[in-house]
C-alpha positions in Angstrom: -0.1 0.0 -0.1 1.1 3.5 -0.7 0.4 6.2 1.0 2.8 9.1 0.2 4.7 9.0 3.1 6.5 5.9 2.5 9.6 7.8 2.7 9.3 8.7 6.5 8.8 4.9 6.9 12.1 3.5 6.3 14.6 4.3 9.2 17.9 4.5 7.9 20.1 7.5 8.9 20.3 9.2 5.7 16.1 9.6 5.7 16.8 11.2 9.6 19.6 13.3 8.2 17.4 14.9 5.6 14.3 15.2 7.7 13.8 18.6 10.3 14.2 16.4 13.3 14.7 13.2 14.6 11.1 12.9 17.0 9.0 14.3 13.9 10.1 11.3 12.2 9.5 9.0 14.7 5.7 10.3 15.1 5.1 9.6 11.8 6.5 6.3 11.9 4.3 5.4 14.8 1.2 6.1 13.4 1.9 5.2 10.3 2.7 1.7 11.8 -0.2 2.0 13.8 -2.3 2.4 10.8 -1.0 -0.3 8.8 -1.5 -2.5 11.8 -5.1 -1.9 11.9 -5.9 -2.2 8.3 -4.1 -5.6 8.5 -6.4 -6.4 11.4 -9.4 -5.3 9.9 -8.2 -7.6 7.0 -7.5 -10.6 9.5 -11.6 -10.3 11.0 -13.0 -9.8 7.7 -11.1 -12.7 6.6 -12.3 -15.1 9.7 -15.8 -13.6 10.0 -16.6 -14.6 6.1 -15.2 -18.3 6.6 -17.0 -18.6 9.8 -20.3 -17.6 8.1 -19.2 -19.8 5.0 -18.7 -22.7 7.1 -22.3 -22.1 9.0 -23.9 -22.1 5.5 -22.2 -25.3 4.5 -23.2 -26.8 7.6 -27.0 -25.5 7.1 -27.1 -26.6 3.6 -25.4 -30.3 4.4 -28.6 -30.4 7.1 -31.1 -29.0 4.6 -29.6 -31.9 1.5 -30.0 -35.0 4.1 -33.2 -33.8 5.4 -34.6 -33.5 1.4 -33.2 -36.7 1.2 -34.9 -38.5 3.9 -38.1 -37.3 2.4 -37.6 -37.9 -0.7 -36.6 -41.8 0.7 -40.0 -41.6 2.6 -41.8 -40.9 -0.1 -39.9 -43.5 -2.4 -41.3 -45.8 -0.3 -45.0 -44.2 0.6 -45.7 -44.0 -3.5 -43.7 -46.3 -5.5 -43.8 -45.6 -8.7 -40.4 -47.2 -10.6 -39.1 -50.6 -10.6 -36.5 -49.6 -8.1 -38.9 -47.9 -6.2 -41.0 -50.9 -5.8 -37.4 -53.2 -4.6 -36.6 -50.6 -2.0 -39.9 -51.1 -0.9 -39.4 -54.8 -1.0 -36.2 -55.2 0.7 -37.3 -52.7 3.9 -40.3 -55.5 4.3 -38.0 -58.4 3.8 -35.9 -56.8 6.4 -39.3 -56.2 8.8 -40.3 -59.3 8.7 -36.9 -61.3 9.7 -36.6 -58.9 12.4 -39.9 -59.7 14.0 -40.0 -63.9 13.4 -35.7 -63.6 14.9 -37.9 -62.0 18.1 -40.3 -65.2 18.3 -37.7 -68.4 17.2 
């Protein structure tokens, strides 16, 4: 980033000799570095917030997808239309029958 006072940012002896006073240069450098640190901290906070929101959105999308998949599976069993739906229903029924018969024998 270039703010027009970059020549004061360097703390070499030649810069100190060119300036009117050592104290003014140190003051300008202090405020410039503080400004850069604040900008960097703001950027890092923004990135962290965006990442957190992205993670939350992915979690919500995963839950919604899971619920919709369960709902589709339930509808396939409740109203079978294709051969695959009937096979799914038959296999589920067969598993229930075996489980029930296992309790009696």
